[in-house]
N, C-alpha and C positions, 0 to 999 in steps of 0.2 A: 590629705594623707589618709590612707586606709586604716581602719581600726585594727587592733591586734586580733580581735574576735568579735562576734556578734552574740548577744545574749537575748534570747526570747523568753519571756516570762508569761506563763499561763495564768489566767484568773481562776484557777482551780488548785486544790491541794493535792499533793502526791500521796501515794499509799494505796494499798489494795482496796480498802473499804471506800475511800474517796473515789477511786476509779470506778468501782461498781455503781456508786451513787451517781456519778457523772454519766455513765452509760445509760442508766435508767432515765435520768433527766433528759438526755439527748433524745431518747426514744419517745418518752411520754409527753414532753413539752419542749420541743426544740426552739420554739420562739422565745422562751424565757431562759434558755441556757445562757449563763453569764460569761462564758469564755468564747468570744468570736475567734480567737486564734486557734483554739481546739477545734471549733466547728468547721473552720475552713481548711485546716491542715490535716485533720484526721477523719477517717471513716468511723464506723462503729467500734473497731478494735485495733486498727493500725494506721500508721502514717500514710497519707496519700502518696502513691509512687512518684507522681510528678513533683511534689514538694521535696521528697527525699532526694531525687535526682538533682533538683535545683540547688539545694543547700550543699550537697557534696561538690558541686561545681564552683561554688563561691571561692574567692581567692583568700579566704581566712577561715579558721574553725568557727563552727556555730555550736552554741550550747543552749540547752533548754532547761529551765527550772520551773517547778510548780510554785505557786504563791507561798506556801509555807517554807519551802527551801530558800526562796529568794529573800524572804523576811529574816530567816535565820542567818543567811550569808551577808545580807546587805540591810541591816536594821535601819540605817539612815534613810532608806528609800521605802520604808513600810507604808507610807501614806500616798505613794505615787499610784495613780490610777492604772489598773491592769485590765486586760493584757497589755503588754508593751514590749518593745525591743530596745535594747541598749547597745551602743558601741562601747567596747571595752578598750581603754587606752593602754599604753605600755606600762603605766604605773598602776594598772588595775582599776582605775577610776571609771565610773560609768557616765555616759552622756546619752540622754534620750535620743533614740534613732527613729522609732515609729511609736506614736502615741496611741492610747486606747481608742479615741474617736476615729482615727485613721484605720485601725484594725477592724473596728466595728462596722465600718462602711465598706470594707474590701471583700472581694471574693478571692479565690486562690490566685488567679491570673493577675488581678490587681495588686495583691500583696507582692508577688514576684516582681512585677514592674516597679513597684515602689522601692523595694530593696535595691534593684539595679540602678534606679535613678539616684538614690541616696549615696550609692557607692561611687558614682562618677565624680 
């Protein structure tokens, strides 16, 4: 059964200052940037067009949260390694869908293939 929606969680905090810090970190030291999900789905300032098209074509809504937003909304998952993706059920409960090591090892094409495989 398909999830009601997918929730992708970045291993980075939201907000303007955090966004600027992330941008500089990506530029100055990309190999130590802690959010592989951000690195593969975003360029320097915007979402990769191929990824945007892919998520719009999925059979359910896709939501994205930053780490601080995720912890605020789902405090029981605060210790879960990020980045990660979760399947959200009818009751609003989360089930891990893609774990941090899988995201860390993926490129954009690999991530899209992994999402498609898990939805079958």
